[in-house]
PAZAPA-4460 file (N, C-alpha, C; in steps of 0.05 Angstrom, whole numbers, plus 32768, in hexadecimal, padded with zeros to 4 digits):
% residues 330
    n_x    n_y    n_z   ca_x   ca_y   ca_z    c_x    c_y    c_z   seq   type   mol
   78AD   94DE   7C09   78B2   94C7   7BFD   78AA   94B2   7C19     1      M     A
   7896   94A3   7C0F   788D   9495   7C2A   78A2   9471   7C20     2      K     A
   789D   9467   7C37   78A7   9450   7C38   7892   9436   7C36     3      A     A
   7893   9424   7C2E   7882   9410   7C2F   788D   93F2   7C37     4      I     A
   7888   93EA   7C49   7894   93CE   7C55   787E   93BB   7C57     5      I     A
   7880   93AB   7C3C   7873   938B   7C48   7875   9380   7C56     6      P     A
   7864   9372   7C71   7870   935F   7C7C   7851   9349   7C8D     7      V     A
   784B   934D   7C76   7830   9338   7C75   7830   9318   7C71     8      A     A
   784B   9315   7C6A   7852   92EF   7C61   7852   92E3   7C7D     9      G     A
   784B   92C8   7C7B   7846   92BC   7C95   7859   92AE   7C94    10      A     A
   7876   92BC   7C8A   7891   92AA   7C96   7893   9289   7C97    11      G     A
   7888   927B   7C86   787E   9263   7C8E   789A   9250   7C8A    12      T     A
   78B7   925B   7C80   78D0   924D   7C7C   78DA   924A   7C9B    13      K     A
   78CC   925E   7CB3   78D8   925F   7CC9   78CC   9259   7CDE    14      L     A
   78B3   9240   7CD5   78A5   923B   7CEF   78B3   9229   7CFA    15      R     A
   78B5   9228   7D1A   7894   9232   7D23   789E   9247   7D2F    16      P     A
   78AB   9255   7D29   78B7   9272   7D39   789B   9288   7D2A    17      H     A
   7895   9286   7D11   7881   9290   7D09   7869   9290   7D11    18      T     A
   7864   927C   7D18   784C   9276   7D27   783E   928C   7D3B    19      Y     A
   7850   9297   7D4B   7843   92A9   7D57   785E   92C2   7D54    20      T     A
   7870   92C4   7D48   7879   92DD   7D42   7886   92E3   7D26    21      Q     A
   7879   92FD   7D22   787E   9301   7D03   789D   9303   7D00    22      P     A
   78A1   92F3   7CE8   78B8   92F6   7CDF   78C9   9311   7CDB    23      K     A
   78BC   9324   7CD2   78C9   933F   7CDC   78D7   934A   7CF8    24      A     A
   78C8   933B   7D0D   78D0   9341   7D26   78E4   932C   7D38    25      L     A
   78EE   9319   7D27   7907   9306   7D2D   791C   9312   7D37    26      I     A
   792A   930E   7D4B   7943   9327   7D55   7953   931B   7D42    27      P     A
   796A   9332   7D3C   7983   9321   7D2F   7997   9335   7D30    28      I     A
   79AD   932A   7D3B   79BC   9342   7D41   79BC   9354   7D51    29      A     A
   79A6   934B   7D67   799D   936B   7D76   7985   9377   7D74    30      G     A
   7980   9375   7D5D   796B   9387   7D53   7955   9370   7D43    31      K     A
   793C   937C   7D3D   7928   9368   7D30   792C   9372   7D19    32      T     A
   792B   935E   7D01   792D   9362   7CE2   791C   9378   7CD9    33      I     A
   7904   9385   7CE0   78FB   9399   7CE4   7907   93B0   7CE6    34      L     A
   7914   93B1   7CF7   7920   93CA   7CFF   793A   93D2   7CEB    35      S     A
   7952   93B9   7CE7   795F   93C2   7CD3   7955   93D4   7CBB    36      F     A
   7941   93C3   7CB0   7939   93D2   7C96   792A   93F0   7C9E    37      I     A
   7917   93F6   7CB6   7911   941A   7CBF   7923   9429   7CCB    38      V     A
   793B   941C   7CD7   794B   942F   7CE1   795C   9435   7CC2    39      D     A
   7967   9429   7CB1   7972   942F   7C9A   7961   9449   7C8B    40      Q     A
   7944   943E   7C8A   7939   9453   7C7A   7933   9470   7C89    41      L     A
   793E   946E   7C9E   7931   9484   7CBC   7949   9498   7CB0    42      K     A
   7967   9486   7CAE   797A   94A0   7CA3   797F   94B1   7C94    43      E     A
   7971   94AA   7C76   796C   94BA   7C69   7953   94CD   7C68    44      V     A
   7943   94CC   7C7E   792D   94E4   7C81   790F   94D5   7C80    45      G     A
   7910   94C3   7C79   78F8   94B1   7C71   78E5   94B5   7C8E    46      I     A
   78D3   94BD   7C8C   78C3   94B5   7C9F   78A4   94B8   7CA7    47      D     A
   78A0   94B0   7C8C   7881   94A5   7C8C   7887   9484   7C80    48      E     A
   7875   9473   7C94   7879   9455   7C86   7860   9449   7C86    49      Y     A
   785D   9438   7C6F   7840   9427   7C6E   7849   9405   7C76    50      I     A
   7843   9405   7C86   7846   93DF   7C8D   782F   93D1   7C82    51      F     A
   7834   93BA   7C70   781D   93AE   7C62   781D   9394   7C74    52      I     A
   780C   938C   7C8D   7808   937E   7C9B   77F1   936B   7C95    53      V     A
   77F6   934F   7CAA   77E9   9334   7C9C   77E3   931F   7CB7    54      G     A
   77EC   930E   7CB7   77EE   92FE   7CC9   77FF   9303   7CE6    55      Y     A
   77F6   9308   7CFB   7801   9318   7D11   780A   9332   7D0E    56      L     A
   77F9   9341   7D00   7802   935A   7CF6   7802   9376   7D13    57      G     A
   77ED   9366   7D25   77EA   9377   7D3D   7803   9378   7D49    58      E     A
   7816   9363   7D45   7831   9364   7D59   7848   937B   7D48    59      K     A
   7840   937C   7D2D   7852   938E   7D22   784A   93A7   7D24    60      I     A
   7830   93B0   7D2B   781E   93C9   7D2C   782E   93CF   7D4B    61      Q     A
   7829   93C0   7D5F   7832   93C3   7D7E   785B   93C8   7D78    62      D     A
   7863   93BB   7D73   787C   93C1   7D6A   7887   93DD   7D64    63      Y     A
   7881   93DB   7D47   7883   93FA   7D36   787C   9416   7D4D    64      V     A
   785F   9413   7D57   7857   9428   7D65   7869   9425   7D83    65      Q     A
   7870   9410   7D85   7882   9413   7DAA   78A0   9419   7D9E    66      A     A
   78AB   940F   7D89   78BF   941B   7D88   78C6   942F   7D6F    67      T     A
   78B9   943C   7D65   78B8   9456   7D58   78A3   945E   7D54    68      Y     A
   78A0   9470   7D72   7885   9480   7D78   7888   949A   7D68    69      P     A
   789E   94A5   7D56   789A   94BF   7D55   789B   94BF   7D32    70      N     A
   7896   94A0   7D1E   7892   949D   7D08   7871   94A2   7D01    71      L     A
   786B   94A6   7CE5   7858   94AF   7CE3   7850   9498   7CD9    72      K     A
   7846   947C   7CDF   7839   9465   7CD7   781F   945B   7CCD    73      T     A
   781A   9448   7CB2   7809   9443   7CB0   7806   9426   7CB2    74      H     A
   77EE   9417   7CB0   77F2   93F8   7CAF   77D9   93F3   7CA6    75      F     A
   77DF   93E0   7C88   77D1   93DA   7C78   77CB   93BB   7C7C    76      V     A
   77B7   93AE   7C80   77B0   9391   7C83   77A4   9383   7C65    77      Y     A
   77BB   9376   7C5C   77BC   9360   7C46   77AA   9354   7C54    78      Q     A
   7790   9343   7C52   7785   932F   7C5B   778C   9315   7C4B    79      N     A
   7786   9319   7C31   7784   930A   7C1A   77A0   9314   7C0C    80      D     A
   77AF   92FC   7C0C   77C7   9304   7BFF   77CF   92F4   7BED    81      R     A
   77D3   9308   7BD4   77CF   92FD   7BB8   77E5   930B   7BB0    82      Q     A
   77FD   9311   7BBB   7816   9314   7BAA   7817   932B   7BB5    83      G     A
   7838   9337   7BB1   7849   9350   7BB6   7836   9367   7BAC    84      T     A
   7833   9361   7B95   7821   937B   7B7F   7804   937F   7B8F    85      A     A
   77FE   9372   7B99   77E0   9373   7BA6   77EB   9382   7BB9    86      H     A
   77FB   9379   7BD1   7801   9385   7BE9   7809   939C   7BE4    87      A     A
   7813   93A8   7BCF   781F   93CB   7BC9   7803   93D5   7BC0    88      I     A
   77F4   93C6   7BAF   77DE   93DC   7BAC   77CF   93E2   7BC3    89      Q     A
   77CD   93CF   7BD6   77BE   93DB   7BEE   77C1   93F0   7BFF    90      L     A
   77DC   9401   7BF3   77E3   9415   7BF9   77DE   942D   7BE9    91      T     A
   77CF   9432   7BD4   77CF   943D   7BC3   77BC   945B   7BCE    92      K     A
   77AD   9460   7BDA   77A3   9475   7BE9   77AF   947E   7BFB    93      N     A
   77C1   9471   7C0A   77D4   947E   7C1B   77EE   948E   7C0E    94      I     A
   77FE   9487   7BF9   780E   948C   7BE6   7808   94A7   7BDC    95      V     A
   77EC   94A7   7BCF   77E7   94BF   7BBF   7800   94BD   7BA2    96      G     A
   7805   94D5   7BA0   781E   94DB   7B8F   7837   94D9   7B96    97      E     A
   783E   94CC   7BB0   7855   94D0   7BB7   786C   94BD   7BA8    98      D     A
   7888   94C2   7BB5   7899   94AF   7BA7   7894   9499   7BBE    99      E     A
   78A3   9480   7BBC   789C   9467   7BCE   78BC   9458   7BC7   100      V     A
   78C1   9454   7BE3   78DD   943E   7BE6   78CA   9422   7BF5   101      F     A
   78CF   940B   7BE3   78B9   93F4   7BF4   78D7   93E1   7BF6   102      I     A
   78D8   93DA   7C10   78E8   93C6   7C17   78E1   93AD   7C25   103      A     A
   78E2   9396   7C1E   78D9   9380   7C1E   78DD   9380   7C3A   104      L     A
   78CC   9372   7C4E   78CE   937A   7C69   78DD   9356   7C76   105      G     A
   78EB   9346   7C69   78FF   9332   7C68   7910   932E   7C63   106      D     A
   7921   9345   7C5C   793D   9349   7C50   7945   9362   7C58   107      T     A
   795C   9350   7C61   7971   9373   7C6F   7989   9377   7C55   108      I     A
   7986   9397   7C4D   79A6   9390   7C33   79B7   93A9   7C3E   109      C     A
   79CE   93A9   7C39   79E4   93C2   7C42   79E7   93C9   7C25   110      E     A
   79E4   93EA   7C24   79DF   93F0   7C06   79E7   9412   7C10   111      F     A
   79EF   9420   7BF2   79F2   943C   7BFE   79D4   944E   7BFE   112      D     A
   79C6   944A   7C11   79A7   9452   7C08   79A4   9474   7C04   113      I     A
   79BB   9483   7C0C   79B9   94A4   7C05   79BD   94A5   7BDE   114      R     A
   79D2   9492   7BDE   79D5   9496   7BB9   79BD   948E   7BB6   115      E     A
   79AC   947D   7BB3   7996   9472   7BAF   797A   9485   7BAE   116      V     A
   7980   9495   7BC7   7969   94AB   7BC6   796E   94C4   7BB9   117      M     A
   7985   94CB   7BB5   798D   94DD   7BA5   7991   94DA   7B83   118      E     A
   7994   94C5   7B7F   7985   94B8   7B60   796E   94C7   7B53   119      S     A
   7976   94D2   7B3E   7959   94DB   7B2D   7940   94C8   7B1F   120      P     A
   7948   94AD   7B24   793D   949A   7B1D   7930   9484   7B2B   121      T     A
   791B   9478   7B1C   791A   945E   7B36   792A   944C   7B37   122      S     A
   792F   9445   7B4E   7937   9429   7B49   7934   9415   7B58   123      M     A
   7945   93FF   7B4F   7940   93E1   7B5A   795E   93DC   7B66   124      L     A
   7959   93D1   7B85   7971   93C0   7B91   7971   93A7   7B7F   125      G     A
   798E   939D   7B71   7993   9388   7B6C   79B4   9375   7B79   126      I     A
   79B7   9367   7B71   79D3   9350   7B7D   79D1   9339   7B6B   127      K     A
   79E6   9336   7B5E   79EC   931C   7B50   79EA   9304   7B62   128      K     A
   79DF   92F3   7B58   79D2   92D6   7B65   79E7   92BC   7B50   129      V     A
   79EB   92AC   7B5B   79F1   9296   7B4E   79DC   9286   7B3B   130      D     A
   79C0   9285   7B50   79AE   9275   7B40   7997   928B   7B46   131      D     A
   798A   9298   7B2A   797A   92B1   7B30   795C   92A8   7B34   132      P     A
   795C   9289   7B26   7939   927B   7B24   792B   927E   7B3D   133      R     A
   7938   928B   7B53   7923   928C   7B6B   791F   92A9   7B75   134      Q     A
   7921   92B9   7B60   792A   92D3   7B6A   7915   92E5   7B51   135      F     A
   7908   9302   7B59   7907   9310   7B40   7925   9315   7B37   136      G     A
   7921   931C   7B1A   793D   9320   7B04   7934   9338   7AF3   137      V     A
   794A   9342   7AEF   7947   935A   7ADF   795C   9359   7AC7   138      V     A
   7957   9362   7AB6   7972   936A   7A9C   7975   9381   7A98   139      E     A
   7997   938D   7A98   799C   93A9   7A9A   79A6   93AC   7A79   140      I     A
   79A1   93BB   7A69   79B1   93C6   7A53   79CA   93D8   7A5B   141      N     A
   79D9   93DC   7A45   79F8   93E2   7A43   79F0   93FD   7A51   142      E     A
   79DC   9413   7A4D   79E0   9429   7A61   79D8   9429   7A81   143      D     A
   79CF   940B   7A81   79C8   9412   7AA4   79AF   9410   7AA6   144      G     A
   79A0   9413   7A95   7982   940F   7A9C   7973   93FA   7A9C   145      K     A
   7964   93F0   7AAA   795A   93D8   7AAC   7944   93D4   7A96   146      I     A
   793F   93C2   7A8E   7931   93BF   7A71   791E   93A9   7A6F   147      I     A
   791D   939A   7A87   7909   937B   7A89   790A   9375   7AA9   148      H     A
   78F7   936E   7AAE   78F6   9364   7AD3   78E4   9344   7AC7   149      A     A
   78E8   9331   7AD4   78D6   9313   7AD1   78DF   9313   7AF1   150      V     A
   78CB   92FF   7AF9   78CC   92F1   7B19   78CE   92D3   7B09   151      E     A
   78E2   92CC   7B1C   78ED   92B2   7B1D   78EC   92A2   7B03   152      K     A
   78FE   92AD   7AF1   78FD   929E   7AD6   7909   9284   7AD3   153      P     A
   78FA   9274   7AC3   7905   925C   7AC9   7921   925B   7AB1   154      S     A
   7927   926D   7AA1   793C   9272   7A9A   7945   928B   7A93   155      I     A
   795D   9295   7AAB   795D   92B8   7AB1   7974   92B9   7A9E   156      P     A
   7964   92D7   7A8E   7979   92E2   7A78   7992   92F1   7A91   157      K     A
   798E   92F0   7AAB   79A0   9300   7AB1   79A7   92EE   7AD0   158      S     A
   79BA   92F8   7AE2   79BB   92F0   7AFB   79BB   930F   7B0D   159      N     A
   79A5   9319   7B02   79AA   932F   7B15   7991   9330   7B27   160      N     A
   798A   932B   7B3C   7978   9324   7B4F   7969   9342   7B5C   161      A     A
   7951   9341   7B5A   7948   9353   7B6E   7947   934C   7B87   162      L     A
   7953   9365   7B99   7956   935D   7BB2   7943   935D   7BC8   163      V     A
   7927   9376   7BBF   7916   937C   7BCB   791C   9394   7BD6   164      G     A
   7922   93A4   7BC7   7923   93C7   7BD0   7919   93D0   7BB8   165      L     A
   7907   93E4   7BB7   78FD   93F3   7B9F   78FD   940D   7BAB   166      Y     A
   790A   9428   7B94   7900   943F   7B91   78EF   9447   7B7F   167      K     A
   78DC   944C   7B88   78C7   9452   7B68   78BC   9476   7B6B   168      I     A
   78C6   9484   7B55   78C3   9493   7B5B   78A0   949C   7B4A   169      K     A
   7896   948F   7B3E   7886   9492   7B28   786A   9481   7B3E   170      E     A
   786B   9482   7B54   7850   9471   7B5C   7838   946D   7B52   171      S     A
   7831   9484   7B3E   7818   947F   7B37   7811   946D   7B22   172      Q     A
   782E   946B   7B0B   7831   9456   7AF9   7830   943A   7B01   173      I     A
   783A   943A   7B1F   783E   941D   7B25   782A   9414   7B2F   174      L     A
   7812   9420   7B39   77F7   941C   7B41   77E4   941A   7B26   175      F     A
   77E9   9429   7B12   77D9   941F   7AF6   77E9   9408   7AF7   176      D     A
   77FB   93FF   7AF6   7804   93E8   7AEF   77F7   93CD   7AFF   177      C     A
   77F6   93D7   7B1B   77E9   93C1   7B27   77D0   93BA   7B1E   178      F     A
   77C0   93D1   7B17   77AA   93D4   7B0C   77A5   93C0   7AF9   179      T     A
   77B4   93C1   7AE5   77B9   93AF   7AC9   77BD   9392   7ACF   180      Q     A
   77C9   938E   7AE4   77D1   937A   7AE5   77BD   936C   7AE8   181      L     A
   77A8   9374   7AF9   7796   9360   7B0A   777F   935D   7AEF   182      V     A
   777B   9379   7ADC   7771   937E   7ACB   7774   9363   7AB0   183      A     A
   7789   9362   7AB2   7792   934D   7A9F   7799   9334   7AA6   184      E     A
   7799   9333   7AC4   779F   9316   7ACF   77B9   9311   7AC8   185      N     A
   77C9   931D   7ACA   77EB   931C   7ACA   77F3   9311   7AE4   186      I     A
   77FE   92F6   7AF0   7806   92E9   7B00   781E   92DB   7AFD   187      K     A
   782E   92D9   7B11   7848   92CD   7B16   7842   92BA   7B2B   188      S     A
   7845   9297   7B1F   7845   9285   7B3A   7826   9288   7B48   189      Y     A
   7812   929C   7B3D   77F6   929B   7B4A   77F4   92B1   7B59   190      G     A
   7804   92CA   7B56   7802   92E0   7B6C   7808   92F0   7B55   191      E     A
   77FE   930B   7B5F   7808   9328   7B50   781E   932D   7B5C   192      Y     A
   7836   9332   7B4E   784E   933A   7B53   784E   9351   7B4F   193      N     A
   7868   9351   7B63   786C   9375   7B60   7881   9378   7B48   194      L     A
   7891   935E   7B47   78A7   9360   7B2B   789A   9360   7B0D   195      T     A
   7880   935D   7B0B   7870   9352   7AFB   7866   937B   7AF1   196      D     A
   7861   9387   7B0C   7857   93A0   7B01   786A   93B5   7B02   197      A     A
   7884   93AA   7B09   78A2   93B9   7B03   78A3   93B8   7AE3   198      L     A
   78A4   93A1   7ADA   78A0   93A1   7ABE   7890   93AC   7AA7   199      D     A
   787A   93AC   7AB5   7867   93BA   7AA7   786E   93D3   7AAB   200      C     A
   787B   93E6   7AC1   7886   9401   7ABF   7896   9404   7AA7   201      M     A
   78AC   93FB   7AA3   78B8   93F6   7A97   78AD   93F3   7A7F   202      I     A
   789E   93E3   7A75   788F   93E6   7A58   7880   9402   7A4B   203      K     A
   7876   9413   7A66   786B   942A   7A66   787C   9445   7A63   204      K     A
   789C   943C   7A61   78AF   9451   7A5A   78BD   945A   7A74   205      G     A
   78B1   944E   7A8F   78C3   9456   7AA3   78DC   9450   7AAC   206      V     A
   78F0   945B   7AAB   790A   9457   7AAC   791B   9450   7AC9   207      E     A
   7924   9435   7ACC   7928   9429   7AE8   794E   9428   7AE5   208      F     A
   795B   942C   7AFD   7970   9422   7AFD   7974   9416   7B0F   209      T     A
   798C   9407   7B0F   7991   93F6   7B29   79A9   9401   7B3B   210      S     A
   79A2   93F9   7B4D   79B8   93F7   7B67   79BE   93E1   7B74   211      F     A
   79D6   93DC   7B7C   79EB   93C1   7B81   79F0   93C2   7BA1   212      K     A
   79E0   93AF   7BAC   79E2   93AD   7BCD   79FE   939E   7BD6   213      V     A
   7A03   93A6   7BE8   7A22   93A0   7BF4   7A1B   937E   7C01   214      K     A
   7A10   937D   7C0D   7A0B   935F   7C17   79E9   936A   7C1F   215      H     A
   79E1   934B   7C17   79C1   933F   7C19   79B9   9330   7C26   216      W     A
   79AB   9333   7C40   79AC   931B   7C50   7985   9318   7C4F   217      Y     A
   798E   92FE   7C49   796A   92EE   7C4A   796C   92E1   7C5F   218      D     A
   7955   92E9   7C73   7949   92E9   7C84   7931   92D5   7C8A   219      C     A
   7930   92BC   7C75   7918   92B6   7C72   7917   9295   7C7C   220      G     A
   792D   9288   7C82   793A   926F   7C89   7940   926E   7C9D   221      K     A
   793D   9260   7CAB   7954   9255   7CCD   796E   9253   7CC6   222      K     A
   797C   924D   7CB0   799A   924E   7CA7   79A4   9267   7CA2   223      E     A
   7994   9278   7C96   799B   928D   7C81   7998   92A2   7C9E   224      S     A
   7989   929E   7CA8   7984   92B5   7CC5   7998   92B4   7CD7   225      L     A
   79A2   929F   7CDD   79B7   929A   7CEE   79CD   92A3   7CE5   226      L     A
   79D1   9299   7CC6   79F2   92A7   7CBF   79EB   92C7   7CB8   227      E     A
   79D4   92D7   7CB9   79D7   92EC   7CB8   79DC   92F6   7CD7   228      A     A
   79D8   92F0   7CE4   79D2   92F6   7CFA   79F1   92F7   7D08   229      N     A
   79FE   92D8   7CFE   7A18   92DF   7D07   7A2E   92F1   7CFA   230      A     A
   7A28   92FE   7CDB   7A33   930C   7CCA   7A29   9328   7CD1   231      V     A
   7A16   9331   7CDA   7A0E   934A   7CE6   7A19   9351   7D00   232      L     A
   7A1D   9339   7D11   7A32   9340   7D2B   7A48   9347   7D25   233      L     A
   7A57   933C   7D16   7A6E   933F   7D0C   7A6F   935E   7D03   234      K     A
   7A66   936A   7CF8   7A62   9382   7CF0   7A5A   939B   7D03   235      K     A
   7A45   9390   7D0E   7A45   93A3   7D2D   7A54   93A0   7D37   236      T     A
   7A5B   938A   7D47   7A6F   9384   7D60   7A5E   937D   7D79   237      G     A
   7A4A   9378   7D75   7A37   9371   7D85   7A38   937F   7D9C   238      G     A
   7A21   937A   7DAD   7A1F   938E   7DCC   7A11   937E   7DE2   239      I     A
   7A21   9381   7DFB   7A20   936A   7E0F   7A0B   9386   7E28   240      T     A
   79FB   9382   7E31   79EB   9393   7E43   79E6   9389   7E5D   241      I     A
   79F5   9390   7E7A   79F4   9387   7E93   7A08   9378   7E97   242      N     A
   7A21   936E   7E93   7A34   935D   7E91   7A31   9357   7EB4   243      P     A
   7A33   9367   7EC3   7A34   935B   7EE3   7A1C   9344   7EE3   244      E     A
   7A0C   9342   7ECE   79F9   932C   7ED5   7A02   930C   7ECA   245      L     A
   7A17   930E   7EBF   7A1F   92F8   7EB1   7A36   92ED   7EBF   246      Y     A
   7A2F   92D7   7ED4   7A41   92CA   7EEC   7A4C   92B5   7EE5   247      V     A
   7A66   92B1   7EE7   7A7B   92A0   7EDD   7A79   9293   7EBD   248      N     A
   7A77   92A6   7EB2   7A72   92A3   7E90   7A83   92B1   7E85   249      S     A
   7A83   929F   7E69   7A99   92A8   7E57   7A86   92B8   7E3C   250      I     A
   7A90   92CB   7E34   7A7E   92D7   7E1C   7A91   92D9   7E09   251      I     A
   7A8D   92D1   7DF4   7A9F   92CA   7DDC   7A93   92E5   7DC6   252      I     A
   7AA7   92F9   7DBA   7A8E   930C   7DB1   7A95   9302   7D90   253      P     A
   7A85   930B   7D7F   7A6F   931E   7D82   7A54   930E   7D8F   254      P     A
   7A46   9320   7DA2   7A2B   931C   7DA8   7A19   932F   7DAD   255      V     A
   7A06   9329   7DAE   79EF   933A   7DBC   79E1   9331   7DCC   256      S     A
   79DC   933D   7DEB   79D5   9333   7DFD   79BC   934A   7E07   257      I     A
   79AC   9347   7E10   7996   9363   7E0B   7994   9364   7E28   258      A     A
   7980   9370   7E30   7982   9380   7E4D   797A   9363   7E64   259      D     A
   797B   9366   7E79   7978   9355   7E8F   7976   9330   7E86   260      N     A
   7989   9339   7E76   798B   9317   7E77   79A0   9306   7E89   261      C     A
   79A3   92EF   7E97   79AF   92E6   7EAC   79BF   92CF   7EA4   262      V     A
   79D8   92CC   7EAA   79E5   92B8   7E94   79FA   92AF   7EA9   263      I     A
   79F8   9296   7EB1   7A05   928E   7EC4   7A11   9271   7EC1   264      E     A
   7A34   926E   7EC9   7A41   9257   7EBF   7A3A   924A   7EA9   265      N     A
   7A40   9265   7E8F   7A33   925C   7E72   7A4B   9269   7E5C   266      S     A
   7A51   9260   7E48   7A5F   9268   7E35   7A4C   9271   7E1F   267      I     A
   7A58   928A   7E1B   7A37   9295   7E02   7A49   929F   7DF3   268      I     A
   7A4B   929A   7DD5   7A52   92A2   7DBE   7A68   9291   7DB2   269      G     A
   7A6F   928D   7D99   7A68   92AE   7D8C   7A54   92AD   7D78   270      P     A
   7A47   92CC   7D6B   7A34   92C5   7D5D   7A15   92BF   7D66   271      H     A
   7A13   92CF   7D82   79F8   92C5   7D8D   79E7   92DF   7D98   272      V     A
   79D3   92E6   7D8C   79B8   92F1   7D93   79B0   92EA   7DB1   273      T     A
   79AD   9302   7DC5   799C   92EB   7DD8   7983   930A   7DDC   274      I     A
   796D   9302   7DE3   7955   9317   7DE8   7951   931A   7DFC   275      G     A
   7947   9332   7E05   794B   933D   7E24   7937   9327   7E33   276      N     A
   7944   9326   7E54   7934   9318   7E65   7937   92FA   7E66   277      N     A
   794E   92F0   7E56   7955   92DB   7E4E   7962   92C8   7E68   278      A     A
   7966   92B6   7E6B   7975   92A3   7E89   797C   928D   7E79   279      T     A
   7998   928C   7E79   79AB   9278   7E7A   79BE   9271   7E8A   280      I     A
   79BF   9253   7E91   79CB   9252   7EAB   79DE   922F   7E99   281      K     A
   79FA   922E   7EA9   7A00   9218   7E9D   79FF   9207   7E87   282      S     A
   7A05   921C   7E69   79FF   9214   7E4E   7A19   9222   7E43   283      S     A
   7A18   9217   7E2B   7A25   9221   7E14   7A13   9222   7DFA   284      V     A
   7A12   9242   7DF3   7A06   924E   7DDF   7A18   925A   7DC3   285      V     A
   7A1C   924E   7DAC   7A22   925E   7D9E   7A17   9257   7D80   286      K     A
   7A1A   926F   7D72   7A12   9271   7D52   79F3   926E   7D55   287      E     A
   79E8   9278   7D65   79C8   9277   7D6C   79B2   9299   7D73   288      S     A
   79A0   9291   7D6C   7991   92A6   7D76   7979   929B   7D87   289      I     A
   7987   92AA   7DA9   7975   92A6   7DB7   7953   92B6   7DC1   290      I     A
   7936   92B5   7DC3   7927   92C6   7DCB   792C   92D9   7DE1   291      G     A
   7912   92E2   7DE7   7908   92F1   7E03   78FF   92D9   7E11   292      T     A
   790E   92EB   7E2F   78FF   92D3   7E40   7905   92BA   7E41   293      Y     A
   790C   92AE   7E33   7919   928F   7E2A   7932   9289   7E3E   294      T     A
   7931   926F   7E4A   793A   925C   7E68   7948   924B   7E58   295      S     A
   7960   9245   7E53   7978   9231   7E4E   7983   9228   7E65   296      L     A
   7981   920D   7E70   7991   9203   7E8B   799B   91F0   7E81   297      D     A
   79BB   91EC   7E78   79CA   91D8   7E80   79C0   91C9   7E5C   298      E     A
   79C7   91DB   7E45   79C7   91D3   7E2D   79DC   91E1   7E24   299      V     A
   79E1   91D4   7E09   79F7   91D7   7DFC   79E5   91D8   7DDA   300      V     A
   79EA   91F4   7DD3   79E1   9200   7DB9   79E6   9207   7DA2   301      L     A
   79ED   9201   7D8D   7A02   9201   7D7A   79EB   9206   7D5E   302      D     A
   79EE   9220   7D4D   79DE   921E   7D35   79C1   9223   7D43   303      N     A
   79B3   922A   7D55   799D   9228   7D59   7988   9248   7D5A   304      S     A
   796B   923C   7D51   795A   9253   7D58   7948   924F   7D6C   305      L     A
   794A   925D   7D7B   7935   9258   7D93   791E   9270   7D9B   306      I     A
   7905   926C   7D9C   78F4   9285   7D9E   78EE   9293   7DB9   307      G     A
   78DA   929C   7DC0   78D7   92A8   7DDC   78CD   929A   7DF1   308      S     A
   78CB   929F   7E07   78C1   9295   7E17   78C5   9271   7E1E   309      D     A
   78DD   9273   7E14   78DA   924A   7E07   78F4   9247   7E28   310      A     A
   78F2   922D   7E25   78F7   9229   7E40   790C   9205   7E39   311      S     A
   7926   9208   7E38   7934   91F1   7E33   794B   91E9   7E49   312      V     A
   7942   91D1   7E4E   7953   91C6   7E60   795D   91A4   7E5A   313      K     A
   7977   91A1   7E5A   7983   918E   7E5B   799F   918E   7E40   314      G     A
   7999   917D   7E30   79B2   917D   7E18   79A9   917E   7DF8   315      L     A
   79B7   9191   7DEF   79AA   918A   7DD4   79C1   919E   7DBA   316      S     A
   79BD   9199   7DAB   79D0   91A4   7D92   79C6   91B2   7D85   317      R     A
   79B1   91B1   7D70   79AC   91C0   7D67   798A   91C2   7D5F   318      T     A
   7981   91D9   7D65   7965   91D6   7D70   7951   91F3   7D57   319      L     A
   7934   91ED   7D4D   7928   9200   7D49   790B   9206   7D57   320      N     A
   7904   9213   7D6F   78F9   920C   7D7F   78E2   922A   7D77   321      I     A
   78D2   9227   7D7D   78B9   923F   7D7E   78B7   9251   7D93   322      G     A
   78A1   9267   7D94   789A   926F   7DB0   7891   925A   7DC0   323      D     A
   7893   9266   7DD7   7880   925C   7DF3   7881   923C   7DEF   324      N     A
   789E   922D   7DEF   78A1   9216   7DED   78AC   920A   7DFF   325      T     A
   78AC   91F0   7E15   78BB   91EA   7E25   78C8   91CE   7E19   326      E     A
   78DF   91CB   7E1E   78EC   91AC   7E1D   78F9   91A6   7E34   327      I     A
   78FA   9198   7E3C   790C   9189   7E4D   7920   916E   7E4A   328      D     A
   7939   916F   7E45   7943   9155   7E36   7950   9148   7E4B   329      F     A
   7948   9157   7E65   7953   9143   7E7F   7943   9130   7E7F   330      G     A
***
């Protein structure tokens, strides 16, 4: 089985951060979003990965090759973004006749991955939501089989939302359906969508069952990213490295503080992730994510997302600051 991870999105809802950093590489609870996904798939022995990249794709490639040097990796560029189905179609020659596991690169899910891999059928990850109109939605019959899939229906017939996890055994039929979508110009909201290809497979007789995810963390917006950071820190307990560098400071767990961080006369936590080589002095930081090589001096931050190589001085409450930024409130 090969894993396909689409990470070509521009991440417009996380701007200004995604002007300089791919969304999949934003740190959360001590890891990048991408590492949460890859590490989960590695646990069940998947060692060949196809990353569909686009904007800032070279950063994804550099990160993967540095972090996972022993994995077999392929990088496919989606320069013309025409939807998720178009993105997956670009991997056809690499996939061949192998089974695939597709995991969208902006979502972290907790589920029993071993049970999914051992299932004899193709499977789609789902979770019940209050308002399914912004998601792909599936209908399930009494036998537990998926009988229909539709993208962002205006009048949903179920509240079973697709979470962005797909185990496909019949990859050749999947690619045939992609070709059919283009030939018949079948689009949802102006794009060739993976949900439409799945519905095509169902109509061709492919059997799909579903698996439920325990937790679904959508990391596409600042608010949901910070919420996911807090929940995952609670689950993992966080980590602090080189506490001798924290001078006259109070650390309120759970937090994740990376290598070579200097913290002086400050209160950090709870629910704070700090990238490596950050410097924080005379500050109070809680419920926030701080990037690498960032400097904070005499600030009070709550519910904030600060990019890498940023410098903040003075006093503030809530910020959304991209990389390579300097702010002086003094």
